[in-house]
Legacy VTK file of the C-alpha trace (Angstrom):
# vtk DataFile Version 3.0
C-alpha trace
ASCII
DATASET POLYDATA
POINTS 569 float
-5.625 -31.690 -1.240
-5.182 -29.086 1.473
-3.750 -25.669 1.076
-0.064 -25.068 1.634
1.069 -22.209 3.811
2.140 -19.063 1.967
5.895 -18.757 1.679
7.789 -15.628 2.564
7.454 -12.845 0.050
10.455 -10.831 1.247
12.837 -12.297 3.784
14.242 -10.199 6.602
17.727 -10.887 5.311
16.772 -9.599 1.882
15.311 -6.391 3.306
18.537 -5.839 5.201
20.570 -6.430 2.067
18.433 -4.008 0.069
19.063 -1.275 2.593
22.718 -2.212 3.008
23.499 -1.945 -0.694
22.097 1.562 -0.912
25.646 2.870 -0.569
26.634 0.975 -3.704
24.016 2.705 -5.851
24.930 5.898 -7.622
21.820 7.980 -7.022
21.776 9.707 -10.400
21.270 6.413 -12.178
24.559 4.828 -13.174
22.768 1.491 -13.561
21.262 2.904 -16.746
24.544 2.106 -18.448
23.800 -1.602 -18.238
20.340 -2.893 -19.066
21.139 -6.598 -19.005
19.678 -8.651 -16.180
22.816 -10.722 -15.727
24.996 -7.655 -15.460
23.047 -6.051 -12.621
23.644 -8.455 -9.744
25.502 -5.766 -7.790
22.824 -3.162 -8.435
19.324 -3.081 -6.952
16.537 -2.814 -9.501
13.035 -4.006 -10.295
13.504 -7.259 -12.235
11.159 -8.996 -9.797
8.491 -7.007 -7.994
8.203 -9.822 -5.444
11.862 -9.546 -4.465
13.051 -13.041 -5.372
15.321 -12.494 -8.368
18.554 -14.405 -7.653
20.559 -11.949 -9.778
19.233 -8.604 -8.516
18.183 -7.106 -5.184
14.801 -5.392 -5.166
15.228 -1.628 -4.919
11.802 -1.273 -3.262
11.132 -4.233 -0.929
7.666 -2.851 -0.111
6.448 -2.746 -3.714
2.793 -3.368 -4.535
2.705 -6.075 -7.223
0.029 -7.576 -9.450
-1.383 -10.768 -7.954
-0.819 -13.792 -10.220
-3.420 -16.526 -10.704
-2.884 -20.279 -10.756
-4.028 -22.816 -13.340
-6.028 -25.941 -12.449
-4.627 -29.338 -13.244
-1.129 -27.907 -13.700
1.610 -28.720 -11.227
5.126 -27.488 -11.804
7.730 -25.309 -10.135
5.586 -22.229 -10.733
2.048 -23.497 -10.173
0.424 -25.643 -7.514
-3.170 -25.962 -6.293
-4.338 -22.880 -8.177
-1.536 -20.679 -6.817
1.472 -19.080 -8.452
4.940 -19.417 -6.911
7.885 -17.125 -7.560
11.166 -18.999 -6.946
9.307 -21.331 -4.585
7.496 -18.575 -2.693
3.764 -17.980 -2.736
3.229 -14.282 -3.498
-0.511 -13.635 -3.130
-2.045 -10.338 -2.085
-5.468 -9.181 -0.928
-7.229 -7.000 -3.489
-10.956 -6.192 -3.151
-11.944 -4.875 -6.570
-14.859 -3.253 -8.417
-14.670 -3.939 -12.162
-16.613 -2.241 -14.952
-17.796 -3.715 -18.252
-18.801 -2.206 -21.587
-19.009 -3.408 -25.190
-18.539 0.081 -26.643
-15.348 0.730 -28.656
-12.920 2.788 -26.583
-14.135 1.501 -23.221
-11.035 -0.704 -22.915
-8.467 1.953 -23.810
-9.850 5.358 -22.839
-11.278 5.760 -19.331
-11.803 8.738 -17.050
-12.286 8.460 -13.297
-13.347 11.297 -11.009
-12.837 10.884 -7.277
-12.439 12.753 -4.028
-9.343 11.528 -2.170
-9.729 10.000 1.279
-9.205 12.132 4.377
-7.855 11.251 7.836
-9.258 12.131 11.273
-7.787 15.234 12.899
-6.491 13.154 15.811
-3.303 11.095 15.583
-3.770 7.329 15.186
-3.963 5.244 18.363
-3.057 1.682 19.331
-5.162 0.417 22.199
-8.484 -1.069 21.201
-8.679 -2.968 17.891
-11.886 -1.979 16.173
-12.094 1.215 18.203
-8.818 3.050 17.569
-8.275 6.296 15.688
-7.268 5.098 12.226
-5.561 6.756 9.239
-5.609 5.727 5.584
-2.054 4.335 5.495
-3.210 1.651 7.967
-6.036 0.522 5.696
-4.663 0.526 2.139
-1.110 1.186 1.042
-2.172 1.694 -2.589
-5.682 2.279 -3.934
-5.357 1.917 -7.715
-7.047 1.960 -11.140
-6.311 -0.902 -13.541
-6.133 -1.596 -17.277
-4.854 -4.442 -19.467
-1.871 -3.556 -21.678
-0.489 -5.118 -24.862
3.010 -6.585 -24.457
4.256 -9.444 -26.685
7.181 -9.941 -24.255
4.880 -10.839 -21.347
2.744 -13.921 -20.615
1.895 -15.919 -22.668
4.743 -14.600 -24.857
2.525 -14.177 -27.919
1.941 -11.358 -30.378
-0.666 -8.739 -29.562
-2.312 -5.935 -31.490
-2.805 -2.803 -29.382
-6.380 -1.635 -28.803
-7.905 -4.810 -30.225
-10.354 -7.335 -28.753
-8.648 -10.027 -30.850
-6.152 -10.300 -27.973
-8.732 -11.897 -25.654
-7.786 -15.427 -24.494
-9.987 -18.415 -25.205
-12.735 -19.073 -22.707
-11.304 -20.873 -19.672
-14.489 -22.424 -18.202
-14.855 -24.862 -16.618
-11.552 -24.881 -14.761
-8.938 -26.571 -16.902
-5.533 -25.732 -18.348
-5.980 -23.132 -21.070
-6.463 -24.684 -24.471
-6.882 -23.119 -27.861
-6.280 -19.393 -28.229
-3.911 -18.278 -25.421
-4.597 -14.613 -26.106
-2.157 -11.824 -26.763
0.805 -10.981 -24.564
-0.437 -8.976 -21.589
0.854 -6.607 -18.945
-1.058 -5.059 -16.049
-1.343 -1.315 -15.446
-1.944 -0.004 -11.938
-2.315 3.745 -11.463
-1.452 3.604 -7.773
-2.208 6.263 -5.144
-0.123 6.443 -1.947
-1.507 7.818 1.352
0.311 10.277 3.617
1.963 9.429 6.924
4.666 6.772 6.474
7.689 7.675 4.341
10.102 7.400 2.724
8.490 5.814 -0.305
11.497 3.730 -1.335
11.098 1.353 1.623
7.805 2.360 3.190
4.465 3.752 1.943
4.255 7.512 1.549
5.717 10.479 -0.310
5.304 12.623 2.822
3.058 13.137 5.855
0.467 15.463 4.339
-0.114 14.539 0.685
-1.279 11.776 -1.586
0.925 11.025 -4.610
0.488 8.595 -7.523
2.396 6.540 -10.088
2.154 4.803 -13.447
3.107 1.257 -12.431
3.231 -1.710 -14.845
3.907 -5.375 -14.107
4.858 -7.965 -16.759
5.088 -11.730 -16.257
8.024 -13.599 -17.778
6.385 -17.016 -18.114
5.102 -19.161 -20.957
1.618 -20.676 -21.320
0.282 -22.244 -18.106
3.559 -21.241 -16.396
5.348 -24.241 -17.900
8.485 -22.101 -17.902
9.307 -18.871 -16.068
12.626 -17.074 -15.997
13.392 -17.167 -12.279
15.728 -14.180 -12.633
12.958 -11.800 -13.722
9.555 -13.348 -13.108
7.480 -10.203 -12.463
9.354 -7.096 -13.656
8.110 -3.621 -12.727
8.133 -0.383 -14.678
7.539 2.588 -12.380
7.366 6.381 -12.484
5.575 8.938 -10.347
2.960 11.167 -11.938
4.965 14.357 -12.545
3.956 17.941 -13.194
6.473 18.053 -16.055
5.930 14.458 -17.208
9.609 13.564 -16.631
10.364 10.494 -14.432
12.393 11.097 -11.273
14.742 8.293 -12.334
14.949 5.409 -14.841
11.535 3.721 -15.144
12.608 0.323 -16.525
13.103 -2.782 -14.357
16.684 -3.324 -15.477
17.827 0.228 -14.801
15.743 1.504 -11.880
17.639 3.378 -9.165
16.788 4.998 -5.851
15.911 8.123 -7.803
13.154 6.204 -9.592
11.344 5.735 -6.278
12.143 9.119 -4.730
9.743 12.027 -5.369
11.178 15.405 -6.368
9.866 18.952 -6.697
7.987 17.997 -9.885
6.068 15.098 -8.323
2.335 15.815 -8.239
1.269 16.040 -4.591
-2.442 16.077 -3.776
-4.205 17.067 -0.563
-6.583 14.743 1.280
-10.100 15.693 0.217
-9.049 17.063 -3.176
-11.243 16.102 -6.128
-9.159 14.707 -8.978
-9.864 13.573 -12.529
-7.769 10.636 -13.759
-7.633 10.077 -17.522
-6.014 6.856 -18.827
-5.685 6.604 -22.598
-3.559 5.712 -25.615
-1.977 9.043 -26.546
0.290 10.253 -29.382
4.001 10.372 -28.623
5.484 13.872 -28.527
6.837 14.596 -31.975
4.865 11.756 -33.555
6.001 8.249 -34.410
3.277 6.297 -32.654
1.337 6.144 -29.423
1.873 5.082 -25.822
-0.288 4.756 -22.763
-0.655 8.024 -20.862
-1.999 8.813 -17.405
-3.037 12.381 -16.640
-4.274 13.563 -13.244
-5.971 16.937 -12.929
-6.469 18.138 -9.368
-9.740 20.028 -9.727
-9.360 21.486 -6.224
-5.907 23.052 -6.538
-5.720 23.447 -10.325
-2.442 21.502 -10.512
-1.928 18.691 -13.023
0.549 15.907 -13.669
1.063 13.209 -16.254
3.251 10.303 -17.276
3.551 8.361 -20.512
4.664 4.720 -20.541
7.050 5.259 -23.432
10.530 4.203 -24.443
11.490 7.869 -24.337
10.581 7.901 -20.631
12.628 4.756 -19.979
9.850 2.161 -19.939
11.119 -1.274 -20.946
9.626 -4.640 -21.788
11.678 -7.645 -20.626
13.157 -10.441 -22.724
12.176 -13.756 -21.116
15.359 -15.430 -22.335
17.966 -13.168 -20.764
16.036 -10.517 -18.748
17.388 -7.731 -20.962
15.383 -4.548 -21.223
13.723 -3.639 -24.518
12.766 0.051 -24.873
9.026 -0.149 -25.324
5.906 1.932 -25.832
3.162 0.277 -23.788
-0.363 0.594 -25.205
-3.798 -0.627 -24.075
-4.579 -4.245 -24.907
-8.255 -3.976 -25.788
-10.720 -1.774 -27.598
-13.596 -2.608 -25.264
-14.060 -3.593 -21.630
-16.189 -6.588 -22.583
-16.374 -9.618 -20.279
-13.430 -11.912 -21.035
-11.097 -9.076 -22.049
-8.705 -9.801 -19.195
-5.015 -10.076 -18.348
-4.868 -13.895 -18.583
-2.205 -14.298 -15.893
-3.662 -11.917 -13.287
-5.811 -13.117 -10.400
-8.364 -10.339 -10.874
-10.669 -10.902 -13.844
-10.798 -7.447 -15.362
-9.403 -4.775 -17.608
-11.059 -1.617 -16.192
-11.405 -1.477 -12.407
-10.866 0.346 -9.136
-9.212 -1.494 -6.250
-7.708 -1.168 -2.763
-4.552 -3.110 -1.834
-5.111 -4.145 1.793
-3.466 -6.350 4.409
-0.194 -4.469 4.815
-0.376 -2.693 8.144
-0.337 -3.776 11.779
-0.211 -0.955 14.384
2.009 -1.591 17.392
2.571 -0.247 20.896
6.247 -1.160 20.599
8.601 -3.034 18.269
11.053 -5.869 18.893
13.762 -7.844 17.087
15.638 -4.952 15.505
17.933 -5.338 12.517
20.843 -2.949 12.086
21.506 -1.630 8.606
21.790 1.755 6.946
18.111 2.172 7.805
17.339 0.025 10.899
14.010 -1.782 11.069
12.227 -4.344 13.254
10.478 -7.658 12.726
7.999 -8.008 15.584
4.904 -6.000 16.462
4.035 -5.844 20.163
0.526 -4.796 21.165
-3.156 -5.737 21.162
-3.281 -6.476 17.425
-0.861 -9.398 17.814
-2.628 -12.038 19.891
-0.827 -15.075 18.449
2.912 -15.541 18.192
4.234 -15.278 14.650
5.641 -18.486 13.272
3.692 -20.613 15.737
1.721 -23.703 14.848
-1.488 -21.688 14.475
-0.020 -18.627 12.796
1.240 -18.733 9.183
3.172 -15.453 9.447
6.922 -15.816 10.039
7.062 -12.231 11.378
5.578 -8.782 10.806
8.497 -6.994 9.145
9.563 -4.595 8.010
8.516 -2.455 10.989
9.474 1.157 11.660
9.074 3.158 14.899
7.016 6.272 15.463
9.055 9.401 14.729
11.561 7.555 12.498
13.008 9.918 9.890
15.178 7.215 8.244
18.221 9.461 8.588
20.572 6.730 7.390
19.249 7.334 3.894
19.924 11.083 3.973
23.420 10.830 2.390
21.754 9.238 -0.664
19.274 12.066 -1.185
16.365 10.412 0.614
14.582 12.328 3.363
11.437 11.496 5.301
8.918 13.213 7.503
8.720 11.477 10.920
6.713 8.254 10.729
3.274 8.712 12.260
3.185 5.599 14.462
4.851 2.294 15.328
3.800 -0.158 12.661
4.619 -3.137 10.484
4.062 -3.644 6.760
3.837 -7.461 6.811
5.805 -7.874 3.567
8.140 -10.457 5.094
5.286 -12.985 5.342
3.531 -12.174 2.077
0.995 -9.898 3.731
-1.162 -9.991 6.826
-2.058 -13.666 6.360
-3.256 -14.079 9.948
-5.671 -11.185 9.272
-5.146 -9.332 12.564
-4.035 -5.925 11.232
-6.079 -2.772 10.769
-7.438 -3.779 7.338
-9.493 -6.548 8.956
-11.154 -4.536 11.725
-14.189 -2.275 11.437
-11.996 0.846 11.485
-12.829 1.749 7.887
-14.693 4.892 6.785
-18.348 5.025 7.763
-19.049 7.874 5.343
-17.486 10.385 2.958
-16.439 12.686 5.812
-14.060 11.524 8.566
-15.317 10.983 12.092
-13.286 11.476 15.239
-11.878 7.973 14.800
-12.361 6.755 11.216
-11.182 8.297 7.924
-13.406 9.727 5.242
-13.919 7.455 2.240
-12.790 8.012 -1.297
-15.892 9.142 -3.207
-15.888 8.033 -6.842
-18.178 8.545 -9.796
-18.943 5.816 -12.310
-16.063 5.861 -14.813
-16.701 7.192 -18.292
-15.244 6.436 -21.708
-15.489 9.188 -24.296
-18.075 10.847 -22.075
-20.329 7.783 -21.656
-20.726 5.701 -18.505
-19.937 1.994 -18.311
-23.011 -0.208 -18.415
-22.177 -2.996 -15.944
-20.016 -3.672 -12.897
-19.195 -6.551 -10.556
-17.362 -7.123 -7.275
-14.428 -9.495 -6.824
-11.637 -10.337 -4.395
-8.667 -12.722 -4.449
-8.681 -12.921 -0.635
-9.080 -16.709 -0.591
-5.690 -17.237 -2.241
-4.102 -15.875 0.951
-6.217 -17.977 3.319
-4.109 -20.952 4.399
-7.336 -22.639 5.555
-8.885 -22.474 2.075
-9.213 -25.996 0.635
-10.717 -27.587 -2.473
-13.849 -28.380 -0.481
-14.226 -24.594 -0.001
-13.886 -25.065 3.736
-11.972 -22.118 5.140
-12.593 -20.023 2.012
-14.520 -17.191 3.603
-15.239 -13.485 3.363
-14.560 -12.070 5.953
-11.424 -14.151 6.573
-10.879 -16.074 9.786
-9.312 -13.350 11.924
-9.994 -11.677 15.271
-11.665 -8.631 13.700
-14.152 -10.677 11.665
-14.444 -7.828 9.165
-13.827 -7.248 5.455
-14.309 -3.859 3.753
-16.958 -3.506 1.066
-18.371 -1.167 -1.571
-21.422 1.046 -1.069
-23.185 3.831 -2.923
-24.432 7.051 -1.352
-27.171 8.920 -3.222
-28.232 12.468 -2.353
-30.606 14.052 -4.815
-29.066 13.606 -8.261
-25.585 12.918 -6.869
-24.434 9.290 -6.516
-21.031 8.422 -5.053
-19.214 5.080 -4.874
-17.522 4.657 -1.486
-15.454 1.906 0.138
-15.049 0.735 3.708
-17.837 0.317 6.239
-20.609 2.582 4.938
-24.013 1.140 5.789
-27.403 2.436 6.863
-28.883 5.876 6.553
-30.845 7.525 3.757
-29.604 6.891 0.243
-27.038 4.238 1.232
-26.858 0.828 -0.480
-24.227 -1.564 0.912
-24.978 -4.426 -1.531
-24.967 -7.022 1.245
-21.659 -5.824 2.741
-19.076 -8.657 2.568
-21.641 -10.921 0.877
-21.426 -8.669 -2.196
-18.285 -10.506 -3.335
-20.351 -13.509 -4.367
-19.211 -17.111 -4.630
-15.784 -18.736 -4.832
-15.390 -19.582 -8.545
-12.662 -22.205 -8.112
-14.692 -24.833 -9.972
-15.222 -22.448 -12.877
-11.932 -20.576 -13.321
-9.531 -22.964 -11.603
-8.393 -20.917 -8.609
-10.009 -19.296 -5.593
-11.590 -16.001 -6.600
-14.774 -14.595 -5.114
-16.784 -12.873 -7.822
-20.306 -11.514 -8.101
-22.610 -11.632 -11.121
-22.390 -8.472 -13.251
-25.305 -6.070 -12.821
-26.112 -2.513 -13.848
-23.061 -0.407 -13.081
-22.963 1.302 -9.707
-24.108 4.941 -9.920
-24.796 4.619 -13.664
LINES 1 570
569 0 1 2 3 4 5 6 7 8 9 10 11 12 13 14 15 16 17 18 19 20 21 22 23 24 25 26 27 28 29 30 31 32 33 34 35 36 37 38 39 40 41 42 43 44 45 46 47 48 49 50 51 52 53 54 55 56 57 58 59 60 61 62 63 64 65 66 67 68 69 70 71 72 73 74 75 76 77 78 79 80 81 82 83 84 85 86 87 88 89 90 91 92 93 94 95 96 97 98 99 100 101 102 103 104 105 106 107 108 109 110 111 112 113 114 115 116 117 118 119 120 121 122 123 124 125 126 127 128 129 130 131 132 133 134 135 136 137 138 139 140 141 142 143 144 145 146 147 148 149 150 151 152 153 154 155 156 157 158 159 160 161 162 163 164 165 166 167 168 169 170 171 172 173 174 175 176 177 178 179 180 181 182 183 184 185 186 187 188 189 190 191 192 193 194 195 196 197 198 199 200 201 202 203 204 205 206 207 208 209 210 211 212 213 214 215 216 217 218 219 220 221 222 223 224 225 226 227 228 229 230 231 232 233 234 235 236 237 238 239 240 241 242 243 244 245 246 247 248 249 250 251 252 253 254 255 256 257 258 259 260 261 262 263 264 265 266 267 268 269 270 271 272 273 274 275 276 277 278 279 280 281 282 283 284 285 286 287 288 289 290 291 292 293 294 295 296 297 298 299 300 301 302 303 304 305 306 307 308 309 310 311 312 313 314 315 316 317 318 319 320 321 322 323 324 325 326 327 328 329 330 331 332 333 334 335 336 337 338 339 340 341 342 343 344 345 346 347 348 349 350 351 352 353 354 355 356 357 358 359 360 361 362 363 364 365 366 367 368 369 370 371 372 373 374 375 376 377 378 379 380 381 382 383 384 385 386 387 388 389 390 391 392 393 394 395 396 397 398 399 400 401 402 403 404 405 406 407 408 409 410 411 412 413 414 415 416 417 418 419 420 421 422 423 424 425 426 427 428 429 430 431 432 433 434 435 436 437 438 439 440 441 442 443 444 445 446 447 448 449 450 451 452 453 454 455 456 457 458 459 460 461 462 463 464 465 466 467 468 469 470 471 472 473 474 475 476 477 478 479 480 481 482 483 484 485 486 487 488 489 490 491 492 493 494 495 496 497 498 499 500 501 502 503 504 505 506 507 508 509 510 511 512 513 514 515 516 517 518 519 520 521 522 523 524 525 526 527 528 529 530 531 532 533 534 535 536 537 538 539 540 541 542 543 544 545 546 547 548 549 550 551 552 553 554 555 556 557 558 559 560 561 562 563 564 565 566 567 568
């Protein structure tokens, strides 16, 4: 059985509709008055992160969603050949990931990361020579993030869960076969996402502004039953979202049913961080203000500036679970799923096999010399990238991408959104986000060229890498780590014979970013990109570090290495 081509994730028509209905949204959050899925058809929201809800337009068509796995031997409207389909559309992403393991209590629900944020070259980005251009972070990854499994009885597989307990772990799923026995507890997926500077506004692009990083507490649920035998097509992958705020108060309603433009628009309380700042990120189950239980909390302390921000995934902050039967919102206090980060303590519906990890969402930027095929709306955009990165016509027999959209021109300030309280710094360059085709599935954008950081400091052409320490839990480092990527799910050439399932993917750049460690004296840093060679550098085999395709073991295409002693431990 050969692979099928990925379907469109967001259609151009849908993007136009999202922008066109902005005028119908009351910015202060009038949608909060109605939390029923079926009553929100005229209001944009976040009932489906992938943008395919037939009853609600997606308020952020460029949202970064959790990648969903497939199940072997199961063929239905939602699952085919190890891939998940949302309303008939394949929705895979490309997520190189470094996961950490520990059997110590607390390692699954209390983790601290320390990292130095990536920096850009002083020069503006260029579009002339793929593999040799000046490159900025927004071209490489639209959302580096930290992950954790969360307990949610209203999410796949729609079963009870006990917060902070390893009893939620699903039954072992090897060799590849439909899950039998214990399905595990209901699970949601936390991503503490960071957004690079340079390409705003956030609601339909990437950035908070042109000079700062910002971050969010982002949660995806999955409204499907065991083995995806039934999914509610109106709300398949709902999203809860709030920026990390200095005062801990969301900018707008956080729940999928009630999200507004304000939810995705930073304000003067949004924590903004400078490139090169060192930050400490603490993710834990924390007491609710005033008592009455706990909820997941994310706190970011900027050790360089002294500023801090936090967000709690609580009912009081507007976070909502989703009822699979009618898509209604249920005010909910999300909590961690597991006590430990032991192997097998996973989100059973997610493509990545992990609970504690660091990851870079890639494959969402193609730089352009000019743009074509414009679409008029409140905020005009384009569909076609013209320049040296596009060597094959989109939609052709040898190119699985229908187009490159949405694309925005250099200098665009998105002034059509100004009447609705949304303002943007001028966009840094002509470029396309590739959301219309489900990502850069012909692998010709910046993510797949050797334009990644070559060290912690930027060069004249490449950015400086994030520099991370091994995460800790209650002051102790994690014992093991492993590399993984779900790249193969987006390779249309990837077949059951493993032909065409390759890292790097089959693209003109012939490159895939990888993890390295840099050791100087007693200091060890985990970096990501293209860092190889030199004293104290270990690149773990570069792209080979991702190991073998485990399709025959876990039932879908996932490259994964064997766990070893944790990096920098």
